[in-house]
N, C-alpha and C positions, 0 to 999 in steps of 0.2 A: 453193572452191564459190561464194564471193561473186562472183568474176570471171565464173562461168558465168551467174549471175543477171543481172549487168550486161550481158553479151553478149546474152542472150535479150531483155532489156528493150529494148536498142537496135534489135535486129532486128525486134521486134514493135511498135515505136512508130510505127504507121501508123493513120490514122483508120478506125474501124469502119464497116461497112456499115449502111445504114439498115434499121430493122426493117420487117417486112411483116405484113399482117393474116393471122391464122392460122385455119384450119378445124379445129374440135375434133371428134374421133371417140373417144368414151369418154375415157380419160385421155391420149390422144395429141393432139398439136397438129401440124398439117401446114401448112407455108407454102411457097410457090413463087415464084420470080422467073423471068420469061420474057425471054430475050434477043430484042429486037425485030429484030435483024439476022438471026438464025439460026432464030428460033422455038423454040429449045431451052430446055426448062424445067430449072431447078436447084431441087430441092425438098429441104426439111428436115422430117423426121418425128421428133419427140422427145416424151418423156414430160413431162407438165406439172409433176411433182414433181422437185426436184433430187436428185441423188445426194449432192452436197456444196454447201451454200450458201457464198457468199463475200461478205465485207463490202465488198470492192473487186474489180472485174473480174468476168468471167463465171462463173456457176455450172457445176459439172459435171453433165451430164445424160445419161440413157440415150437413145440415138438409134438409129434403124433406117436404115442406109445401104446402098448398093449396092457390092459388091466382087465383081469377076469374074462379073457376071451374077446374083449371089445377093443377097437382102436379108438383112443380118446385124445383130445387135445390136452396139452400140459405146458407149463412154463418151466424151463429147466436152466440150470447152470451146471455144466458137467465138469468132473474132475477138478474139484476145488483144491487149492493148495494154501500155503501161508498167505499169498497175496489175495486170496478170495475169502478171507475170514469175514469181511463185511457181508458177503453173500450168505455166509453161514448164519448170521443173525436172523435172516429172513425165515430160517427153518424154525425159529422159536416164536417169532412174532408176526410173520408175513402171510399175506394172502394176495393172490393174483385175481383181479377182476377181469372177466372175459365176456365179450359180447360179439356174437356173430350177426352181421347185417343189422336188421331192426328187431331181432329177437331180444327177449329180456336178458339182462346181465346175469351171469352166474359167478359164484365165488369158488376159487380153487385154493384150498388151504395148502400151505407149504410144509414140507418136511425134509429131513436129511436122509437120503438113501445111500449108504456107503459114503462116498466122497462127492455125491451130487445133490444139489438142491432140486427138488421136484415138487411142483405145485400142480396137483391133479384134482379133477372133479370128485366131489363126495359121491358115495354110492347112489344116493337119491337123485343126483343130477346126471349120472353117467348115461342113462338111456337118451336123455335130451341132447347131451353133448355129442354122443355118437351119431344121432340123427341129423343134427344141424351142421356138423363139420364138413361132410363131403361136398355139399352144394353151396357152401357159403362163398361169397365174393369178397368179404371184408371181415377182418377181425380187429376189434378194439381191445387193447390190453393195458391195464394200469396196475402197478405194484403198490401195495400199502404195507406199512410196518417198518420196524428198524432195519436198516440196510438198504431200503429203497432210496432212489435218488430224491434228494430234497427238492421240493417245489414242483414235482411232476404232477401238476393238477390235470393237465391234458393227457388223455391216454395216447398210447402209440397206435397208429393205424397201420395195419399190414394188409396189403392187397393179396387176395387168394385166387388161385386158378389151378387147374389140373390136379386138384386135391384127390379126386376119386381115382384118377390114374396112378397117382403116387401111392395111394393106399393099396391099390390092387397089386402094384409092383412090390410093395413091402410084403404083402400076403404071399406072393409067389416065392419070395426069398426066405420068408419067415412065417410058415403056416401057423394057424391058430394053435396055441398051446405049446409051441416049440421054443418060444423066447425064454431065455434064462430068467428065473424068478428075480424080482427086485430084491436088493439087500433089505434087511429089516429096517424099518424107519427108526430114526433117532430123534425124538421130539422133546424129551424131558431133560431140562438143564441139570437136575440132580443126578440123573443117570449119566450124563456127560461128565460131570465132576467125579462121579464114582469111578468111571472108566479111567479117567486121568489118574486118580489116586492109585488105582490098581497097577497102572503102568510104571509108577514111581517106585524105586527100590526102597 
């Protein structure tokens, strides 16, 4: 498993993107970057409170992102670098457990998209996640797998409000289908090792 951490660290050792000013809507923070060549906006809508803090590297946060034309909840750690290699291990073994209010829990398998860890609903759970998200008043989130904080038996509780307004604002800035497609997922350790070998002279 140590070799997996080294592999992920080398693949993720790229400079992080510069931060952007955020618009706050209740507990949600919305930031967008517009490509000056295409006028296409790439927006990020995330909760201001982390799911898991990190002494080094990016925190895990609850994010609302577009998948297949739907706005869905996800747990993400963006722009991983060398100091975020432990987060990268979640891409191989991790799952985020998510529960809105008193609804049944759903599991969000984790994967690596570009240099970001993204834990998103399975296709079968996407309609329920999209329906529960806008009106939820509370989210419980717990990470499982290698790279999750040890001993985190209790889930993190996030208070939700103004979610529908935040999602509507996101839709105005980034209409359905206009978001850049996510980078291809990187899930297979053998593929990661193969990529590393191809990078070596």
